[in-house]
C-alpha positions as CSV (number, residue, x, y, z in Angstrom):
1,M,-5.4,7.3,18.3
2,S,-8.6,6.0,16.6
3,D,-8.4,2.4,15.0
4,L,-7.7,4.2,11.5
5,T,-6.2,8.0,11.6
6,A,-8.1,10.0,8.9
7,V,-5.6,12.3,7.0
8,S,-7.0,15.2,4.2
9,A,-4.8,15.2,1.5
10,S,-2.6,18.9,1.1
11,S,-3.6,20.7,-2.0
12,S,0.0,21.7,-2.2
13,S,0.7,18.1,-3.0
14,V,-1.7,17.9,-5.9
15,G,0.6,18.7,-8.7
16,E,3.7,18.9,-7.6
17,P,6.4,16.0,-8.2
18,S,6.5,14.0,-5.2
19,D,10.3,13.6,-5.5
20,G,11.0,17.5,-5.4
21,G,11.0,18.1,-9.0
22,A,13.8,15.3,-9.8
23,G,11.9,14.1,-12.4
24,S,8.2,12.9,-13.4
25,I,5.9,10.2,-11.9
26,A,5.9,7.2,-14.2
27,V,2.4,5.5,-13.9
28,V,1.2,2.4,-15.7
29,L,-2.6,1.7,-16.1
30,G,-4.3,-1.3,-15.9
31,R,-7.8,-2.3,-18.0
32,F,-10.7,-0.4,-16.6
33,D,-14.1,0.3,-18.4
34,V,-14.3,2.4,-21.1
35,L,-15.6,5.2,-18.7
36,L,-13.7,5.0,-15.8
37,S,-10.2,4.6,-18.1
38,H,-11.3,8.1,-20.1
39,G,-12.0,10.0,-16.8
40,L,-8.7,8.4,-14.9
41,T,-6.8,9.3,-17.6
42,Q,-7.9,12.9,-18.0
43,I,-7.3,13.5,-14.3
44,L,-3.8,12.1,-14.3
45,R,-3.2,14.2,-17.4
46,E,-4.2,17.4,-15.6
47,D,-1.3,16.6,-13.1
48,R,2.1,17.9,-15.2
49,S,3.9,15.8,-12.5
50,I,2.4,12.5,-13.9
51,E,3.3,10.9,-17.2
52,I,1.1,7.9,-18.2
53,V,3.9,5.2,-19.5
54,G,1.5,2.5,-20.2
55,A,-2.4,2.2,-20.1
56,D,-5.2,-0.5,-20.4
57,L,-2.9,-3.3,-19.9
58,D,-4.3,-6.8,-19.2
59,R,-2.9,-8.8,-16.3
60,A,0.0,-10.2,-18.1
61,A,0.9,-6.8,-20.0
62,L,0.5,-4.8,-16.6
63,E,2.4,-7.5,-14.8
64,H,5.5,-7.2,-17.9
65,A,5.1,-3.4,-17.9
66,V,6.0,-3.2,-14.0
67,A,9.2,-5.6,-14.4
68,A,10.3,-3.9,-17.2
69,Q,9.9,-0.2,-17.0
70,A,9.9,0.1,-13.1
71,P,7.4,2.8,-13.0
72,R,6.5,4.8,-9.9
73,V,3.0,3.6,-9.6
74,A,0.6,1.0,-11.2
75,I,-3.0,1.8,-11.2
76,L,-5.1,-1.5,-10.9
77,D,-8.8,-2.0,-11.1
78,E,-10.3,-4.2,-8.0
79,T,-11.1,-6.9,-10.5
80,T,-7.6,-7.3,-11.4
81,V,-6.3,-8.4,-8.2
82,G,-9.1,-11.3,-7.9
83,E,-6.0,-12.9,-8.5
84,R,-4.4,-12.4,-5.1
85,S,-1.2,-13.5,-6.5
86,I,-0.4,-10.5,-8.6
87,L,0.2,-8.0,-6.1
88,E,3.0,-10.4,-4.7
89,R,4.3,-11.1,-8.1
90,M,4.3,-7.0,-8.8
91,R,6.1,-6.9,-5.6
92,A,8.5,-9.1,-6.0
93,A,9.5,-8.1,-9.5
94,Q,9.7,-4.2,-8.3
95,P,9.4,-3.5,-4.4
96,M,9.6,0.5,-5.1
97,T,6.4,0.3,-7.3
98,G,3.8,1.8,-5.8
99,I,0.6,0.2,-6.0
100,V,-3.0,1.6,-5.9
101,V,-6.6,-0.5,-6.5
102,L,-9.2,1.4,-7.4
103,A,-12.8,-0.2,-6.4
104,H,-16.5,0.6,-5.9
105,L,-17.5,1.7,-2.4
106,P,-14.6,-0.4,-0.4
107,T,-14.9,-1.3,2.7
108,V,-12.5,-0.7,5.5
109,A,-11.9,-4.1,5.8
110,Y,-11.2,-4.5,2.2
111,G,-8.9,-1.3,2.2
112,M,-7.0,-3.5,5.3
113,R,-6.6,-6.3,3.3
114,L,-4.9,-4.5,0.6
115,F,-2.9,-2.6,3.2
116,A,-1.5,-5.8,4.4
117,G,-0.9,-7.1,0.7
118,G,1.2,-3.8,0.0
119,A,-1.4,-2.1,-1.8
120,S,-3.1,1.2,-1.7
121,C,-6.6,1.3,-2.0
122,V,-9.1,4.4,-3.3
123,A,-12.7,4.7,-4.1
124,K,-13.7,4.7,-7.7
125,E,-16.1,7.6,-6.3
126,A,-13.4,9.3,-4.6
127,S,-13.0,13.1,-6.0
128,A,-9.9,13.7,-8.3
129,E,-8.0,15.5,-6.0
130,N,-7.9,12.6,-3.7
131,I,-7.4,10.3,-6.7
132,L,-4.0,12.4,-7.4
133,A,-2.7,12.9,-3.9
134,A,-3.3,8.9,-3.7
135,V,-1.1,8.5,-6.2
136,H,1.4,11.3,-4.9
137,I,1.5,8.9,-1.7
138,A,2.0,5.7,-3.5
139,A,4.8,7.3,-5.2
140,D,6.3,8.1,-2.3
141,G,6.3,4.2,-1.0
142,R,3.6,5.1,1.3
143,R,0.1,3.6,1.4
144,V,-3.1,5.2,1.7
145,F,-7.0,4.1,1.7
146,A,-9.1,6.8,0.3
147,A,-13.1,6.3,1.1
148,D,-15.9,8.0,-0.7
149,D,-16.4,10.0,2.3
150,G,-13.4,12.6,1.2
151,H,-10.7,11.1,3.9
152,L,-7.7,9.4,3.5
153,V,-6.3,7.3,5.6
154,E,-2.7,6.5,5.2
155,R,0.0,3.8,6.1
156,S,3.9,4.3,6.5
157,H,7.0,3.0,8.3
158,P,6.5,4.3,12.0
159,A,9.0,6.8,13.6
160,T,9.7,5.1,16.5
161,V,10.7,1.9,14.8
162,A,13.9,2.3,16.2
163,S,13.1,1.6,19.5
164,L,12.3,-2.1,18.7
165,T,13.9,-4.6,19.1
166,P,15.2,-7.1,16.5
167,R,12.6,-9.9,17.1
168,E,9.9,-7.0,17.6
169,A,10.8,-5.7,14.2
170,E,10.7,-9.0,12.9
171,V,7.2,-9.9,14.6
172,L,6.1,-6.6,13.5
173,E,6.8,-7.3,9.8
174,F,4.1,-10.1,10.0
175,L,1.9,-8.3,11.7
176,S,1.7,-5.7,9.4
177,R,0.8,-8.3,6.7
178,G,-2.4,-9.0,9.1
179,Q,-0.8,-12.5,10.1
180,S,-2.0,-14.3,12.9
181,H,-0.1,-14.8,15.8
182,A,-0.5,-18.4,15.4
183,E,0.9,-17.7,11.7
184,I,3.6,-16.0,12.8
185,A,4.8,-18.2,15.7
186,H,4.8,-21.2,12.9
187,A,7.1,-18.9,10.7
188,L,9.2,-17.8,13.3
189,Q,9.3,-21.2,15.3
190,L,8.1,-19.6,18.5
191,G,5.3,-20.1,20.9
192,V,2.2,-18.5,20.5
193,E,2.1,-16.8,24.0
194,T,6.1,-15.5,23.0
195,V,4.6,-13.7,19.6
196,R,1.5,-12.4,21.8
197,T,3.9,-10.7,24.2
198,H,5.8,-9.3,21.7
199,A,3.0,-7.9,19.7
200,A,1.9,-6.3,23.3
201,H,5.5,-4.8,23.6
202,I,5.2,-3.3,20.0
203,R,1.6,-1.8,20.2
204,G,3.1,-0.3,23.6
205,K,6.0,1.2,22.0
206,L,4.2,2.2,19.0
207,G,1.0,3.8,20.7
208,V,-1.4,1.9,19.0
209,R,-4.1,-0.2,20.3
210,N,-4.7,-3.2,18.6
211,K,-3.6,-5.5,16.1
212,R,-5.7,-3.6,12.9
213,E,-3.6,-0.3,13.5
214,L,-0.6,-2.4,12.6
215,I,-1.7,-3.6,9.1
216,G,0.1,-1.8,6.5
217,L,2.9,-0.1,8.5
218,T,6.0,-0.6,6.8
219,L,9.7,-1.0,7.9
220,P,12.8,0.7,7.0
221,V,14.8,-2.0,5.1
222,Q,17.0,-4.2,7.9
223,P,19.3,-6.1,6.0
224,E,20.3,-8.2,9.1
225,V,16.7,-9.2,9.8
226,E,15.8,-12.4,8.0
227,I,12.1,-12.7,7.2
228,R,10.3,-16.2,6.9
229,G,7.1,-17.3,5.5
230,G,4.7,-16.1,3.2
231,M,1.6,-14.1,3.3
232,S,-2.0,-14.4,2.0
233,L,-3.9,-11.3,1.1
234,F,-7.5,-12.8,1.3
């Protein structure tokens, strides 16, 4: 398995409702420059399953719209997430809203940081097809990094998560946020070597080679596991 698994967008997924036809995908748009805003709006309107319920929203208006309207997807400009806490506030207000950040020629490292912060990342130079595919993926509760080279890198919850122990699932939650072994040890009041051991077991069970492959993986809701400690995007 490579560090990043590239998956192409299926042409059948574009233009089809991600919830099987039960309803449209409500989308709110942050503030972009005029040309990008116009082009993005046109692309989204070409997909009949997408409904734009708010556009050209500044930070405050965007956060209010997410909290009040609970859209399926919120699309932000990279300048908006310069304030790193906005992603945390939006996710706290509406955990089920998928967040997509549009960035100019984003690096893999930047995409991984956004994954860790709970957001998808799409290059502004991506094709219309990949932008629409990213919106559908985010609407389904998954995360994607769409580079300008035409590939999509997707993150979701691992299919073999059931094989993890409760403690391993707890450690994985922190690893998915990009936190270090030392940070996890401090948050869970464990020894660093103990955390390293748990991390090694997690990688073995999930079939990944390194910590970076764990960034952005999400876990099914597990109410019995209490997650302590914060996270930092940058």
